[in-house]
N, C-alpha and C positions, 0 to 999 in steps of 0.2 A: 485419471486423465489418459486419454488415448494418445499414443505417440504420434499418430497421423495428424492430430490436431495441434501439436506443438510447433509453433512458427516463431523462430528466433528473430524474424523481422518485425514482429509486433511487440511494442513496448507500452507498458501501462503505468499510470500514475493515479494514486488514490490519496487525495489531500485529507489528512486527519484533522489538522487544525492550524490556525495561525496564532502564534504566541503574541502576547502583548508587546514584545520587543520587535515584532515584525518578521521573525523567523517562521518559515513554513515547515511543518512536520508532515511528511508524506511517505507513502510506500511506493517503491519502484519495482516493477517486474518485467522480465523479458520472456516472451513465449507463453506464459501462463500467469494470469493475474493473481492466482491463488498462492504463488510462491514468490514472495517479495522481500525486499530489504527495506528497512526503515532509514530514512535520511532526513536531515534538517539543513535548510539553506536560507539565506536572505532572499527576499522576493525577487530581486533582479537576477540573481544566480539561478533561482528556480525557473524563472521565465526562460532564461537562456538554455538551461538544461533541457526543458521540455521541447523547445524549438529544435535544438540540436539532435534530440533523440526521436523527434516526430512521434510523441507519445499519444496514446488514447487515454482520455480521462475516464476513470471509473468512479462512480458515486461513492461518497464516504459511507453512506448507509448500506452499501452492498457488502454483505458478509463474504469474506474470503473462504468460507467453508460452510458445510451443512450444519447449521446450528442444532439440528435434531440428531446429529450423528452420535453414536455411542462415545466417541472420543472427543466430543466438543469441549470438554473441560480442559483439554490440553492445547487448545487453540487460543492464543492471546498475542498481543503485541506489547511493546515496551510502554507505550502510552497508557494502556490499560493497567499494566503492572504497577505503574507509579501513581495512578489516580483512583484505583478501586481495590477493595479488599477481596482476596481470593479465599476460597474455602479451606 
């Protein structure tokens, strides 16, 4: 990532899933959608959070890294860690 492209005014949300109990699992990033934290909120709080932060939605299918990279095995999120088996 080039430093010139890092813009802290841009905020990103990638919804990972909605749980059966209504909680939204999502990733939130500032400046670069590839560096995110994972959060869980009820729908109403999530909507308020997105509005307050003026987020840009990123597609859930959009990989946060180059899947063909040599270190791709080290890129995962907590949802993947709890729902799939790793090598």
